[in-house]
C-alpha positions in Angstrom: 5.1 -21.0 1.8 6.4 -22.2 5.5 3.1 -21.1 7.0 -0.1 -23.1 6.2 -3.5 -22.2 4.6 -5.6 -22.0 7.0 -8.3 -24.8 6.8 -11.6 -24.4 5.5 -13.5 -27.7 5.6 -17.0 -25.7 7.0 -16.9 -23.6 3.1 -18.8 -26.3 1.7 -21.7 -25.9 3.7 -24.8 -24.7 1.4 -25.2 -21.2 3.9 -22.0 -20.4 2.5 -22.8 -20.5 -1.5 -22.5 -16.8 -1.6 -19.0 -16.3 -0.4 -16.2 -15.8 -2.3 -14.0 -18.9 -1.8 -10.1 -19.1 -1.4 -8.8 -18.5 -4.7 -5.1 -17.2 -6.8 -5.9 -13.8 -5.5 -5.9 -14.6 -2.0 -2.6 -17.1 -1.9 -0.8 -14.1 -3.6 -2.3 -12.3 -0.3 -0.6 -14.9 1.5 2.5 -15.2 0.0 2.8 -11.1 0.1 1.8 -11.1 3.6 4.6 -13.5 4.5 7.5 -12.3 2.5 7.0 -8.8 3.7 6.4 -8.8 7.3 5.9 -5.8 9.6 8.4 -5.0 12.5 7.3 -4.3 14.7 4.5 -6.9 14.5 1.1 -4.9 14.1 -1.2 -4.5 17.3 -4.3 -3.8 14.8 -4.7 -5.5 11.8 -7.9 -4.8 9.6 -8.8 -6.6 6.8 -11.9 -5.3 4.8 -14.0 -7.7 2.3 -12.8 -11.1 4.6 -14.9 -13.4 2.2 -14.1 -16.7 3.3 -12.1 -15.4 6.5 -8.7 -17.0 5.0 -6.3 -14.0 4.9 -8.0 -13.1 8.1 -6.7 -15.8 10.3 -3.6 -15.7 8.2 -2.7 -12.7 9.7 -3.4 -14.0 13.2 -1.6 -17.3 12.6 1.1 -14.2 11.4 1.1 -12.2 14.6 -0.6 -13.9 17.0 -0.4 -10.8 19.5 -2.1 -8.5 16.9 -5.8 -7.8 18.0 -7.3 -9.0 14.3 -10.5 -7.2 13.0 -12.6 -8.3 9.7 -15.4 -6.8 7.8 -18.1 -7.9 5.2 -20.9 -6.4 3.7 -22.1 -9.8 3.3 -23.5 -11.7 6.1 -22.4 -15.2 5.1 -19.2 -13.8 4.6 -19.0 -12.6 8.1 -20.4 -16.0 9.4 -17.2 -17.5 7.0 -15.1 -15.5 8.4 -15.8 -16.4 12.8 -16.0 -20.0 11.4 -12.2 -20.1 9.6 -10.7 -18.7 12.7 -12.5 -21.0 15.0 -11.2 -23.9 12.5 -7.9 -23.1 13.5 -8.0 -22.1 16.6 -7.8 -18.2 15.8 -9.8 -15.5 16.9 -11.0 -12.7 14.4 -13.5 -10.0 15.5 -15.8 -9.6 12.5 -18.2 -7.0 11.7 -20.8 -7.1 9.4 -20.5 -3.6 6.8 -19.7 -1.9 3.8 -16.0 -1.4 3.6 -14.7 -0.3 6.9 -18.0 2.4 7.6 -19.5 1.9 10.6 -16.5 0.9 12.6 -15.6 3.5 15.2 -12.2 4.7 16.8 -9.9 3.2 14.1 -8.7 6.1 12.7 -4.9 6.6 12.8 -4.8 3.6 14.6 -5.1 0.4 11.6 -1.2 -0.9 11.7 -1.8 -3.8 9.1 -4.8 -2.6 6.5 -5.6 -5.8 3.3 -8.2 -5.5 0.6 -9.2 -7.6 -2.2 -11.5 -5.7 -3.8 -13.9 -6.8 -6.1 -11.8 -5.9 -8.9 -13.2 -7.3 -12.2 -14.3 -4.7 -14.9 -18.0 -4.8 -15.3 -20.6 -2.6 -16.4 -21.7 -1.7 -12.5 -20.5 -2.9 -9.3 -24.1 -2.5 -7.9 -24.8 -6.2 -8.1 -26.1 -8.9 -5.8 -25.0 -12.9 -4.7 -21.6 -13.9 -5.0 -20.8 -11.5 -7.9 -20.7 -8.9 -5.4 -17.8 -10.3 -4.2 -15.8 -9.5 -8.0 -17.8 -7.1 -10.0 -15.8 -4.2 -9.8 -17.7 -1.2 -12.3 -15.9 0.7 -14.7 -11.8 -0.2 -14.8 -12.7 -2.2 -12.1 -12.2 0.6 -9.9 -15.6 1.8 -8.3 -15.4 0.2 -4.9 -11.1 0.5 -4.8 -11.4 4.3 -5.7 -14.2 4.6 -2.6 -12.2 2.9 0.1 -8.7 4.7 -1.0 -9.7 7.9 1.1 -11.2 5.8 3.7 -7.5 3.6 4.2 -5.7 6.7 4.4 -7.7 7.8 7.5 -7.4 4.2 8.9 -3.7 4.2 8.9 -1.5 4.7 11.8 1.0 6.9 10.9 3.8 4.1 10.3 0.8 1.4 9.3 1.1 -0.8 5.8 -2.0 -0.8 3.0 -1.7 -4.0 1.1 -3.6 -3.9 -1.9 -4.7 -6.6 -4.6 -6.4 -6.1 -7.9 -5.4 -6.7 -11.9 -3.9 -5.0 -14.8 -7.0 -3.6 -16.3 -7.3 -1.8 -12.6 -4.6 0.5 -13.5 -2.4 0.1 -11.1 0.2 2.7 -11.6 -2.6 5.3 -11.8 -4.1 3.7 -8.8 -0.7 4.4 -7.3 -0.5 8.3 -8.9 -4.4 9.2 -7.3 -3.6 7.9 -3.9 -0.3 9.5 -3.7 -2.0 12.8 -4.8 -5.2 12.4 -3.1 -5.0 10.7 0.3 -0.9 11.1 0.5 -0.4 7.6 0.3 3.0 6.2 -1.5 2.4 2.6 -3.0 4.7 0.1 -4.8 4.0 -3.1 -6.7 5.2 -5.7 -4.4 4.1 -8.8 -5.7 3.0 -10.1 -9.5 1.3 -13.7 -10.3 -0.2 -14.7 -13.3 -3.6 -16.2 -12.9 -5.8 -17.4 -16.1 -5.8 -14.7 -18.0 -5.4 -12.3 -15.6 -2.9 -10.6 -14.5 -2.7 -10.5 -10.6 -0.9 -7.5 -8.2 -0.2 -6.3 -4.8 0.6 -2.4 -4.2 1.9 -1.9 -0.8 1.1 1.4 0.5 2.6 3.8 3.1 2.1 7.1 4.4 3.7 9.4 2.3 5.3 11.7 5.1 6.2 8.4 7.0 7.7 7.1 3.9 9.8 10.6 3.8 10.7 10.2 6.8 12.4 6.6 6.5 
């Protein structure tokens, strides 16, 4: 990568023990964002489930003029995101909340939307602590499926949504359901093996815009 990964020296502090640290999925998202630049640059960027804040800070580095917003349900992650942005001399606005609920005025305005969701297959996604950052429930899809309709509402007409997951989440099925139910056209634009997992990133655009293009 030509753009360096944001520095996170503060994540070793005990107050951030419940924050999902940068890992292979994070780095795949960074690579994907750099390899699939938006033109024109996004006016409004939103990362859902910001965790450490590395991705949001990277977005602000890629698109310095973009108003960059990050949201996480974990208060420690919200604080970590603020700290990561500051450590890299960037400004990211951070909201503590569940997915994008409670953030008003964004419908149809988000040019760049990024989500690294809890995707690991578990019995239930209703867990606490750091497990909530990766436990995705049945097929690892409980949080993903809950967010798809919201993503469709948030995206600007020419907006782009990058979603990360693993093979067990059935990415082709996600693409089919997103298009049939929410008017989002998706394609897998990146894949990487990480240990026993096969990671992927889907790039979604609004189907109407896709057809016009």
